[in-house]
C-alpha positions in Angstrom: 0.0 -0.2 -0.1 1.2 3.5 -0.9 -0.2 7.0 0.1 0.8 10.4 -1.1 1.2 13.3 1.2 2.6 16.9 0.6 5.8 18.0 2.3 3.8 21.2 3.5 1.0 18.9 5.2 3.7 16.4 6.6 5.7 19.5 8.2 2.4 20.8 9.6 1.8 17.5 11.4 5.4 17.3 12.5 5.2 21.1 14.1 2.0 20.4 15.7 3.7 17.3 17.4 6.8 19.2 18.3 4.7 21.8 19.8 3.0 19.7 22.3 4.3 17.7 25.3 1.5 15.1 25.1 0.2 13.0 22.0 -1.4 15.4 19.3 -3.9 14.0 16.9 -6.0 14.6 14.1 -7.5 13.3 10.5 -5.8 12.6 7.1 -8.5 13.7 4.6 -8.4 13.2 0.8 -9.4 10.8 -2.0 -8.0 7.6 -2.8 -4.4 7.2 -1.8 -3.8 11.0 -1.7 -3.8 12.8 1.5 -4.9 16.6 0.6 -5.7 18.1 3.9 -5.4 17.4 7.7 -7.9 18.5 10.3 -6.3 18.5 13.9 -8.6 17.4 16.7 -8.2 17.9 20.4 -7.0 14.7 22.3 -9.8 14.0 24.6 -8.1 11.1 26.1 -7.8 10.8 30.1 -4.1 10.7 29.9 -2.9 12.6 26.7 0.7 12.2 27.7 0.4 8.3 26.9 -2.7 8.0 24.9 -5.0 9.7 22.3 -8.5 10.1 21.5 -9.9 12.1 18.5 -12.6 14.6 20.0 -15.8 12.9 18.7 -17.2 16.0 17.6 -14.4 16.6 15.0 -14.6 13.0 13.9 -18.5 13.2 13.4 -18.1 16.5 11.4 -15.6 15.2 9.1 -17.7 12.2 8.3 -20.5 14.4 7.7 -18.7 16.9 5.3 -17.3 13.8 3.4 -21.0 12.5 3.0 -21.9 15.9 1.6 -19.0 15.8 -1.1 -16.2 16.8 0.9 -13.1 15.0 1.0 -12.8 11.4 2.7 -11.6 10.3 6.1 -8.7 8.3 5.2 -7.1 7.7 8.6 -5.6 9.7 11.0 -2.4 10.9 12.5 -1.1 11.1 16.0 2.3 11.3 17.7 4.6 9.0 20.3 6.4 11.9 22.1 8.5 9.5 23.9 8.4 6.7 21.6 9.0 5.3 18.2 6.7 5.8 15.0 5.4 2.2 15.3 1.6 1.2 16.6 1.6 0.7 20.2 -0.4 -2.2 21.9 -2.8 0.6 22.7 -3.0 1.6 19.3 -3.7 -2.0 18.4 -6.5 -2.4 21.1 -8.2 0.8 19.7 -7.9 0.2 16.1 -10.5 -1.4 13.6 -9.3 -3.7 11.1 -10.9 -1.2 8.3 -7.8 -0.6 6.2 -7.6 3.0 7.8 -4.3 5.0 7.6 -2.2 5.5 10.6 0.6 8.2 10.3 2.5 8.1 13.5 5.2 10.7 14.2 7.9 10.5 16.7 10.5 13.1 16.8 11.7 13.7 13.3 10.5 10.9 11.8 7.0 9.8 10.4 5.8 6.3 9.4 2.6 5.4 7.9 0.5 2.2 8.7 -2.6 0.6 7.6 -5.0 -1.1 10.0 -5.8 -4.5 8.6 -7.1 -8.0 9.8 -4.7 -10.2 11.3 -4.6 -14.2 11.2 -6.6 -14.4 14.4 -9.3 -11.9 13.6 -7.8 -9.1 15.4 -5.8 -5.9 14.1 -2.7 -5.9 12.4 -1.0 -3.2 11.1 0.9 -3.1 7.7 3.7 -0.6 7.1 2.6 1.6 3.9 5.0 3.5 1.5 4.3 7.4 2.3 5.4 9.1 -1.0 6.2 13.0 -0.1 5.6 15.0 -2.8 
């Protein structure tokens, strides 16, 4: 799997992550495999230093906009401020095996993943190529 993102959008995500001590999060919007926009969201997790939870109102509004002809919700981004850009066990527990993109930022590194069904019927993550244009 492969997805495209502009350098400007990726830098915006990296800047948002660098500006906060806790995990930042938001949505990846676009069409097909092209991430055309991001929508930052409040992290409403009880412990935002270690976990993220997208503000439900932001998520619902993005899906409503997509149904009205706006960009599709391709997935989301979040940061691992003191970790690595690999899905954590918490990420795995919160994910659905629906093919959604997970862009994870840790320090100066960003990696893209797709949530897929694993052999046991749970969630597995497959690394995707992130084409920066």
